[in-house]
Structure formats: structure tokens, C-alpha cells
C-alpha positions in Angstrom: 4.6 -22.8 0.2 2.9 -19.9 -1.5 -0.3 -20.5 -3.4 -0.9 -19.2 -6.9 -4.4 -18.9 -8.4 -5.4 -17.9 -11.9 -8.6 -16.2 -12.9 -11.1 -17.5 -15.4 -9.3 -16.0 -18.5 -6.7 -18.8 -18.2 -9.1 -21.5 -16.9 -8.7 -23.7 -20.0 -4.9 -23.7 -19.4 -4.5 -23.3 -15.7 -5.5 -25.5 -12.8 -9.0 -24.8 -11.4 -7.6 -24.3 -7.9 -4.6 -23.1 -6.1 -1.1 -24.4 -7.0 1.5 -24.6 -4.2 4.9 -23.2 -5.2 8.2 -22.3 -3.5 9.9 -19.0 -3.9 11.0 -15.9 -2.1 9.6 -13.5 -4.7 6.6 -13.5 -7.1 9.0 -14.1 -10.0 10.7 -17.1 -8.3 7.3 -18.6 -7.4 6.1 -18.2 -11.0 9.4 -19.6 -12.3 8.8 -22.7 -10.2 5.4 -23.0 -11.6 6.7 -22.7 -15.2 8.8 -25.9 -14.7 5.6 -28.0 -14.4 3.3 -25.8 -16.5 5.5 -24.1 -19.2 2.6 -23.4 -21.5 1.3 -20.7 -19.0 4.5 -18.6 -19.2 3.7 -16.9 -22.5 0.3 -15.8 -21.3 1.7 -14.1 -18.2 5.2 -12.9 -19.4 6.3 -11.4 -22.6 9.4 -12.5 -24.7 11.7 -10.4 -22.5 10.4 -12.1 -19.3 8.4 -9.1 -18.2 4.9 -9.1 -17.0 2.5 -8.7 -19.9 0.8 -5.3 -20.2 -2.7 -6.6 -19.4 -1.8 -8.9 -16.5 -1.8 -7.8 -12.9 -0.8 -9.7 -9.8 -2.2 -9.5 -6.3 -0.1 -10.8 -3.4 -1.8 -11.2 0.0 -4.7 -8.9 -1.0 -2.4 -6.1 -2.4 -2.3 -5.2 -6.0 1.3 -5.1 -7.0 2.8 -2.3 -9.1 3.2 -3.7 -12.6 6.9 -2.8 -12.9 7.8 -4.3 -9.5 5.5 -7.3 -9.3 8.0 -10.0 -10.2 10.5 -8.7 -7.6 7.9 -8.5 -4.8 8.9 -10.5 -1.7 6.6 -13.2 -0.6 6.4 -15.6 2.3 5.5 -19.3 2.5 1.9 -18.5 3.4 1.4 -15.9 0.6 -1.6 -16.0 -1.7 -1.0 -14.9 -5.3 -3.6 -14.1 -7.8 -2.7 -13.7 -11.5 -5.4 -11.7 -13.3 -6.2 -10.1 -16.5 -6.1 -6.3 -16.0 -9.3 -4.6 -17.1 -9.5 -1.2 -18.6 -12.2 1.0 -20.2 -15.1 3.0 -19.0 
């Protein structure tokens, strides 16, 4: 099973360690996570089910393109990190 980790910006809502989830894509894995933790969905996805503007996802050490992150294929040993995107100078 893939592992999902959340950074500190969701620490009050998300588990403090990795969560094992099944899925063939990032979106499927997150969808499986929402079944047990539905309160996290609105912090990661918008009302249309798209990745929020200031959220980025890394899969196996690679930052995923924002518009393609949820469709990115993953394997059973994948490591996913859900992070708040930072901007500014």
C-alpha cells in the first residue's frame, strides 16, 4: 500500500505519521483516505474535486504538476507527501 504523509500545516487534523492507502493513482489513494478521514478533503481539494491552488503533492520524491497530480500513477510502495505550496520572495 502507498503511504501518505501530511506536512505540519494540517497537523491538527491529519495523522502525525504515514497513512497506508490503496490506489493506482494519487486521486484514488486520496479518495481511499477520505473514506476514513473525510474532514481532510476540503483542505486538499476544492468544491469541484480539484487540487487546491496552494497545495502541492510529491510522489516518490518528484513534485507533481498541479493540473496532473491526481491522475499520476502510483505503485504499492509509493510515498506521497501532501504539502502547502509556498510562494513569495
